[in-house]
Structures are given as structure tokens and as C-alpha cells.
C-alpha positions in Angstrom: 52.7 231.4 7.2 53.7 232.2 9.8 57.5 230.6 9.9 59.6 233.8 8.9 62.2 231.2 7.3 59.7 230.2 5.0 57.9 233.8 4.1 62.4 234.4 3.3 62.2 231.7 1.4 58.9 232.3 -0.7 60.2 236.0 -0.8 63.8 235.1 -2.7 61.5 232.5 -5.1 59.2 235.1 -6.3 62.7 237.6 -6.9 64.0 234.5 -9.0 61.0 234.8 -10.8 61.2 238.2 -11.6 64.4 238.4 -12.6 64.4 235.4 -14.9 61.6 236.9 -15.9 63.0 239.6 -17.1 66.2 238.0 -18.2 63.5 235.8 -21.0 61.7 238.6 -22.4 65.6 240.4 -23.5 66.3 237.2 -24.4 63.4 236.3 -26.6 64.2 240.0 -28.4 67.2 238.6 -29.4 65.4 235.7 -32.1 63.6 238.2 -34.5 60.1 236.8 -35.3 60.3 233.5 -33.1 58.4 234.8 -30.3 55.3 237.2 -31.9 53.6 239.4 -29.0 50.2 237.9 -29.4 51.3 234.5 -28.1 54.0 235.2 -25.9 53.0 238.2 -23.6 55.3 239.2 -20.3 53.1 236.9 -18.6 54.3 234.0 -20.7 57.8 234.7 -19.8 56.8 235.8 -16.4 54.7 231.9 -15.8 57.6 230.0 -17.5 60.1 232.0 -14.9 58.0 231.4 -12.2 57.7 226.9 -12.8 61.4 227.4 -13.0 61.8 229.1 -9.6 59.4 227.4 -7.3 61.5 224.4 -8.6 64.5 225.4 -7.6 63.7 227.4 -4.9 67.6 227.2 -3.9 69.2 227.9 -7.6 70.8 231.1 -8.7 69.4 233.4 -11.1 71.9 232.5 -13.3 71.5 229.1 -12.2 67.8 228.8 -14.0 68.8 230.7 -17.1 68.7 226.7 -18.8 65.2 225.8 -17.5 64.3 229.3 -18.4 65.4 229.1 -22.2 64.8 225.4 -22.8 60.8 225.4 -21.4 60.9 229.2 -23.5 62.2 227.1 -26.5 59.4 224.1 -25.9 56.6 226.5 -26.3 58.1 228.1 -29.4 59.0 225.1 -31.1 55.1 223.7 -30.3 53.2 226.9 -32.0 56.0 226.5 -35.0 54.5 222.9 -35.6 50.7 224.6 -34.8 50.8 227.5 -36.2 53.6 227.9 -39.1 54.1 223.7 -40.5 51.1 223.4 -42.9 52.1 220.2 -44.6 54.3 216.9 -43.4 57.2 218.7 -45.9 57.5 221.6 -43.3 56.9 219.1 -40.1 59.8 217.5 -41.7 62.3 220.4 -42.2 61.1 222.3 -39.2 62.8 219.1 -37.1 65.3 218.7 -39.3 66.4 222.6 -39.4 66.3 221.5 -35.0 68.4 218.7 -35.3 70.7 220.2 -37.7 71.2 222.7 -35.2 72.5 220.9 -32.5 74.5 218.7 -34.5 76.5 222.4 -35.7 75.5 222.7 -38.6 75.2 226.7 -39.1 72.0 227.7 -37.8 69.1 228.8 -40.7 66.6 230.1 -38.8 65.6 231.5 -35.7 64.8 228.5 -34.1 67.7 227.0 -34.6 69.8 229.7 -33.5 67.9 230.1 -30.3 69.0 225.9 -30.1 72.4 226.2 -31.2 72.5 228.7 -28.5 71.3 227.0 -25.9 73.6 224.0 -26.7 75.9 226.6 -26.5 75.1 227.5 -22.9 74.8 223.8 -21.8 78.6 223.6 -23.3 80.1 225.1 -20.2 78.4 222.4 -17.7 81.8 220.5 -17.2 79.9 216.9 -17.4 77.8 218.2 -21.1 80.9 216.2 -22.8 79.6 212.9 -21.5 75.9 214.0 -21.7 75.4 215.5 -24.7 74.0 212.4 -26.5 71.5 212.0 -23.6 70.2 215.5 -24.2 70.1 215.0 -28.2 67.7 211.7 -27.8 65.2 213.7 -25.4 65.3 216.6 -28.0 64.7 214.3 -30.9 62.3 212.2 -29.0 60.5 215.7 -28.1 60.1 216.5 -31.6 59.0 213.0 -32.9 56.6 213.0 -30.4 55.4 216.9 -31.4 55.2 216.1 -35.3 53.6 212.5 -34.4 51.1 214.4 -32.2 50.6 216.8 -35.5 49.6 213.9 -37.5 46.8 212.8 -35.5 45.5 216.2 -35.5 45.2 216.9 -39.1 43.5 213.9 -40.1 46.2 211.3 -39.2 45.1 207.7 -37.8 43.5 209.0 -33.6 45.9 207.2 -31.3 44.3 204.5 -28.8 44.8 206.0 -24.6 48.4 204.3 -23.9 49.7 205.1 -27.3 49.0 208.7 -26.6 50.5 208.4 -23.4 53.2 206.8 -24.7 53.9 210.4 -26.8 54.0 212.3 -23.7 56.9 213.8 -24.8 55.8 215.9 -28.0 54.8 218.2 -23.8 59.1 218.7 -23.7 58.4 218.5 -19.6 62.0 215.7 -19.5 63.9 217.3 -21.9 63.3 221.1 -19.5 64.5 218.7 -16.8 67.3 216.7 -18.5 68.9 220.2 -19.6 68.3 221.2 -15.9 69.7 218.5 -14.3 72.9 218.5 -17.2 73.3 222.4 -16.7 73.3 222.5 -13.1 75.6 219.2 -12.0 72.7 217.0 -10.3 72.8 215.2 -13.5 76.5 213.5 -14.5 77.1 210.1 -15.8 74.4 208.8 -18.1 73.9 206.1 -15.0 72.2 209.6 -13.3 69.8 209.5 -15.8 69.0 206.6 -16.3 68.2 206.3 -12.6 65.7 209.4 -13.0 64.5 208.4 -16.0 61.1 206.1 -14.7 60.0 209.0 -12.4 60.4 211.5 -15.4 58.7 209.8 -17.3 55.7 209.4 -15.1 55.6 212.7 -14.1 55.8 214.3 -17.8 52.6 211.6 -18.6 50.9 213.3 -16.0 51.7 216.6 -17.0 50.5 215.7 -20.6 47.1 215.3 -18.7 47.0 217.5 -16.6 47.3 219.8 -19.8 44.3 218.2 -21.4 41.8 218.3 -19.4 43.0 221.9 -18.3 42.9 222.9 -21.7 40.7 220.7 -23.3 37.8 223.7 -24.2 40.5 225.3 -26.3 42.1 222.5 -28.5 38.4 220.7 -29.3 37.2 224.2 -30.8 41.3 224.2 -33.5 40.8 220.1 -33.7 44.0 219.5 -31.4 44.4 215.5 -30.3 44.5 215.4 -26.6 42.7 213.2 -24.2 39.9 213.8 -24.3 39.6 214.3 -28.1 40.8 210.8 -28.6 37.3 209.5 -26.1 38.7 209.4 -22.7 36.1 211.6 -20.3 36.7 214.2 -17.5 36.7 211.5 -14.8 38.2 208.8 -16.4 41.2 211.6 -17.1 41.2 212.1 -13.4 42.2 208.4 -12.8 43.9 207.9 -14.7 46.0 210.7 -12.8 46.2 210.2 -9.9 47.6 206.4 -10.8 50.3 208.3 -12.3 50.6 211.1 -9.5 51.2 207.3 -7.4 53.1 206.0 -9.2 55.2 209.0 -9.4 55.7 209.7 -6.1 56.9 206.1 -5.3 59.5 206.3 -7.6 60.9 209.8 -6.9 61.2 208.5 -3.7 64.2 206.2 -4.1 66.2 208.6 -6.2 66.0 211.3 -3.3 69.4 209.6 -1.6 71.3 210.1 -4.4 70.0 213.2 -6.5 67.6 215.5 -4.2 68.0 218.2 -5.8 66.3 216.2 -8.8 63.6 214.4 -6.9 62.8 217.4 -5.4 62.0 219.4 -8.8 59.6 216.1 -10.1 57.8 216.8 -7.0 57.2 220.3 -7.7 56.6 219.9 -11.3 53.9 217.4 -9.8 52.3 219.9 -7.4 53.1 223.0 -8.3 50.9 222.5 -11.7 47.7 221.6 -10.3 47.8 224.9 -8.7 49.1 226.7 -11.8 46.9 225.0 -14.5 42.9 224.7 -11.6 43.6 228.8 -12.7 45.1 229.6 -15.5 47.4 229.0 -18.7 50.9 229.7 -20.4 49.6 231.3 -23.4 49.1 234.7 -24.4 45.5 235.4 -25.4 44.6 231.9 -25.4 41.0 230.9 -23.4 41.3 228.0 -21.4 
């Protein structure tokens, strides 16, 4: 790479990631017990912040605050479902606690407080009042998908392939994106989100399979459901990912004119994530 401008952009993006990782680690320290060190190390905070920075390299450190915190929230809730929810009652309680926190109830747990604080940050965005119902809908979809995946992983009927893929909200990718777009002003009306939805959901399905392909050995050992544990082969997953990547590209292109940064964010998610998962994982102390 000999282009000085490209090198400066790369340097600035890395600086955004460093600042974001430090901010996330400071933020996490305020929520006692929600981010245990054995799962949430400095590498996780840094890698989440790096994904946010490279997804929106034009942003300021403050402008990346919500995308980074929403990403961290997804990881926190995922761990609670996987490691602390021992029964259907626990799953229902966790879901209810999270939804109550964004509905205005007093937070009763660290995760509820984190969610309430995330919502409070989002209220500073001009369009949040208009888009709050859409944001809460994405949160509800994510929690319902995680609960469904919990059921599948603990002896419930294993899903068919397309049923599993339709549950990709469990990854939280579109919840994170919508949070980011609202906070940065990239979307201002429900119609904006409608125009981005098909592309966002297709990217989310791709990311679900990419994660599955990268982490299937670990998840097979733990009993977690993923594309390979429901009977797909690695070759079949790769073929489906290629199809989804092509579909996503076709859906992203038409929204570039009205939503260039949202479109670029989705494009980055496709290709950045493929490179990242080729060598690493976000979680601390979890082998691929």
C-alpha cells in the first residue's frame, strides 16, 4: 500500500479502535458481574471496537459509542443465555428483565441497567423518538431468537435449515446496525429502516453462517446449535454463504444513493468479518 491518504485513513481507523476499546473497558467496569474477566478480556473489547471503527471509519470516537456498546450488550446477553439460564423460567426472566428496562421500569440487574443506559444514550439522537418502536422491535426479535436457540440447544426439536437461518436475529447484528444508524442520523424515519431491512437481514444471515463455520468445533463440543450441528456440511454452508453474499451485494447497491454510510457499513460487515473469522474469534478463552 503506497497511497499516503490510504495509510492515513488506516492509521486514523486504528486509533478509533484503540480509543473505542479503552472506552468499552471503562464502561464495562461500571456493571458489576456482567462482564466476567474469563470471558471479557481486553482483546474482546478491542476487537469489538475495531469492527465498529472499520465499519464506519469516517466517524468520531463519540460517534462510535453506541455501535460499540450495542455490540457489547449483545455479547453480554448471549453469555447470560448460554451460561446462566438453566431453565425456561430463567430464559423468560432474562427476556422480561431486558424488555422492562427499555420500557422505563427501574433496572433490576446489571444487564437491565446496561440496556437502560444504552437507551438513554440513544435518546440524545434527534430521530430516536420517531424510531424507538423500531429499535425496541429489533431488540425483541433478538431476545426471542436467542431464547429459541436456547431451546434448540437444550433438547428441543432441532430446526430445519431455513428455519435455523430465519432465526439469525440471535446474532444481534441487525440490532447493532439499527442502533448505530439511529445514533449517527443515517436513518431518520421508519421508511429509512424499511429500505435497509432486506439488505441488513441478508447480511445478518451471512454473518450467522460465517460465525457457525468458524466456531463449529467449540459449539459442537458444548452442544450449542449451529448450522453444522443441525446437519449441514461445511461445503453446504460455504455454498449458502456465497449465495447470501451475492444477494446482499445486490440489495446493498440500490440503497447507496440515499444511505451511503449505512450501505458501506453493511458492505464492510460482509468482507471485514470474513477476514476476521478466518483467524480469530471475539470471545476470550474460547478456542475455535
